[in-house]
C-alpha positions as CSV (number, residue, x, y, z in Angstrom):
1,M,21.0,-11.8,-4.6
2,T,18.7,-13.9,-6.3
3,L,17.1,-12.9,-9.6
4,L,13.6,-13.1,-8.2
5,W,14.6,-10.7,-5.3
6,A,15.9,-8.3,-8.0
7,A,13.0,-8.4,-10.1
8,L,10.7,-7.8,-6.9
9,A,12.9,-4.8,-5.7
10,A,12.9,-3.1,-9.3
11,L,9.0,-3.6,-9.3
12,T,8.9,-1.9,-6.1
13,L,11.1,0.9,-7.1
14,V,9.5,1.5,-10.5
15,G,6.0,1.9,-8.6
16,A,7.6,4.1,-6.2
17,V,9.1,6.3,-8.6
18,C,6.0,6.3,-10.7
19,V,4.0,7.6,-7.7
20,I,6.5,10.4,-7.4
21,V,6.8,11.8,-10.7
22,A,3.4,11.0,-12.4
23,R,1.4,14.3,-12.8
24,E,-2.2,12.6,-13.2
25,M,-3.9,10.8,-10.4
26,T,-4.9,7.7,-12.0
27,R,-1.2,7.1,-13.1
28,M,-0.1,7.7,-9.5
29,L,-2.8,5.3,-8.3
30,L,-1.5,2.4,-10.9
31,G,2.3,3.2,-9.7
32,L,1.0,2.8,-6.1
33,G,-0.5,-0.6,-7.0
34,V,2.6,-1.8,-8.6
35,F,4.6,-0.6,-5.4
36,L,2.0,-2.5,-3.3
37,L,2.3,-5.7,-5.4
38,G,6.2,-5.4,-5.1
39,V,6.0,-5.1,-1.3
40,A,3.7,-8.0,-1.1
41,G,6.2,-9.9,-3.3
42,L,9.1,-9.1,-1.2
43,Y,7.0,-10.1,1.9
44,A,6.4,-13.5,0.5
45,Y,10.1,-13.8,-0.6
46,Y,11.3,-13.4,3.0
47,G,8.6,-15.8,4.3
48,F,6.2,-13.5,5.7
49,E,3.3,-15.2,3.8
50,L,0.7,-13.8,6.3
51,L,1.8,-10.3,5.6
52,A,1.9,-10.9,1.9
53,V,-1.6,-12.0,1.9
54,A,-2.7,-9.1,4.2
55,E,-0.9,-6.5,1.9
56,L,-2.8,-8.0,-1.1
57,F,-6.2,-8.2,0.7
58,V,-6.0,-4.9,2.7
59,Y,-4.0,-2.5,0.8
60,V,-4.2,-3.8,-3.0
61,G,-7.7,-5.0,-2.6
62,G,-9.1,-2.5,-0.1
63,V,-7.4,0.8,0.1
64,L,-6.3,1.0,-3.7
65,V,-10.1,0.3,-4.7
66,L,-11.1,3.1,-2.2
67,F,-8.4,5.4,-3.7
68,L,-9.6,4.5,-7.2
69,F,-13.3,5.0,-6.3
70,A,-12.6,8.5,-4.8
71,I,-10.4,9.4,-7.9
72,T,-13.1,8.6,-10.3
73,A,-15.8,10.2,-8.2
74,I,-14.2,13.6,-7.7
75,G,-11.3,13.4,-10.3
76,R,-12.3,16.3,-12.4
77,D,-12.3,20.1,-12.0
78,R,-15.2,22.5,-13.1
79,E,-13.9,22.5,-16.8
80,G,-14.1,18.7,-16.9
81,R,-10.2,18.3,-16.9
82,D,-8.4,15.7,-14.8
83,I,-7.2,16.9,-11.6
84,G,-3.3,16.8,-11.7
85,R,-0.3,18.2,-9.6
86,A,2.9,19.6,-10.2
87,F,6.2,17.8,-9.5
88,D,7.7,18.7,-5.9
89,I,11.3,18.0,-5.3
90,S,10.4,17.9,-1.5
91,A,7.9,15.0,-1.9
92,L,11.2,13.2,-3.6
93,V,13.2,14.0,-0.8
94,V,10.7,13.2,1.9
95,S,9.8,9.9,0.5
96,G,13.4,9.0,-0.3
97,S,14.1,9.5,3.4
98,V,11.3,7.5,4.6
99,G,12.1,4.7,2.3
100,A,15.8,4.6,3.4
101,A,14.9,4.7,7.1
102,V,12.2,1.9,6.6
103,A,15.0,0.0,4.7
104,V,17.4,0.2,7.6
105,A,14.9,-0.8,10.0
106,L,13.8,-3.8,8.3
107,W,17.5,-4.7,7.7
108,T,18.2,-4.6,11.2
109,A,15.0,-6.1,12.4
110,L,15.1,-9.3,10.2
111,P,16.0,-12.4,12.0
112,A,19.3,-14.0,11.1
113,N,18.0,-17.6,10.0
114,E,15.1,-18.9,8.4
115,A,13.8,-21.0,11.2
116,A,13.2,-17.9,13.2
117,I,11.2,-16.1,10.3
118,G,9.0,-19.2,10.2
119,A,8.4,-19.1,13.9
120,T,7.7,-15.4,13.9
121,V,5.1,-15.9,10.9
122,E,3.6,-18.8,12.9
123,K,3.3,-16.6,16.0
124,A,1.6,-13.6,14.2
125,G,-1.0,-15.9,12.3
126,T,-1.9,-17.5,15.5
127,A,-2.2,-14.2,17.3
128,L,-4.2,-12.7,14.5
129,L,-6.6,-15.6,14.0
130,G,-6.8,-16.7,17.7
131,S,-6.6,-13.8,20.6
132,L,-6.5,-11.0,18.2
133,L,-9.4,-12.0,15.8
134,P,-11.8,-9.2,17.4
135,Q,-9.2,-6.5,16.6
136,F,-8.4,-7.8,13.2
137,E,-12.2,-7.8,12.4
138,L,-12.3,-4.3,13.8
139,V,-9.7,-3.0,11.4
140,G,-12.1,-4.3,8.6
141,L,-14.8,-2.8,10.2
142,L,-13.0,0.6,10.2
143,L,-12.1,0.2,6.6
144,L,-15.7,-0.3,5.7
145,A,-16.5,2.9,7.7
146,A,-14.0,4.8,5.8
147,L,-15.5,3.5,2.6
148,A,-19.1,4.7,3.8
149,A,-17.5,7.9,5.0
150,A,-16.0,8.5,1.4
151,L,-19.2,7.7,-0.2
152,A,-20.9,10.4,2.3
153,V,-18.4,13.0,1.3
154,V,-18.8,12.4,-2.4
155,G,-22.5,12.2,-2.3
156,G,-22.8,15.2,0.0
157,G,-21.8,17.8,-2.6
158,E,-24.0,19.9,-5.0
159,R,-26.6,18.0,-7.0
160,R,-27.1,19.1,-10.7
């Protein structure tokens, strides 16, 4: 185990724990951002450069900004206090179980040698920027539609 891998794993775990135990939505969002950056770093560490860049652009750059916009737009109750949540042990159990299942699935799915990893990344990049380019662009359009829908929902409430 290298020091870089340990640092990325620790970063990912700290972000995940922050999401689970934080009571304020803004802190949960920051924890999610740390978690997603750690996942992108782990992708890059294992040689999945395309997934690392996609993680940064789509999730950190897109979804996280969408969540931040939604929280800042509707993040207060009628008295002006930040909306929070209580700690739920079932969220800890479910997220831990899903995390363990993903770790086991990734452990068994990773190729045994680095040459196979590089070939897989090359095939994925060729597919996404070649024959699957329309589908890749459609996902971007879907995220744009989700942002427009969030704006419509936020702007559709009572006007003061």
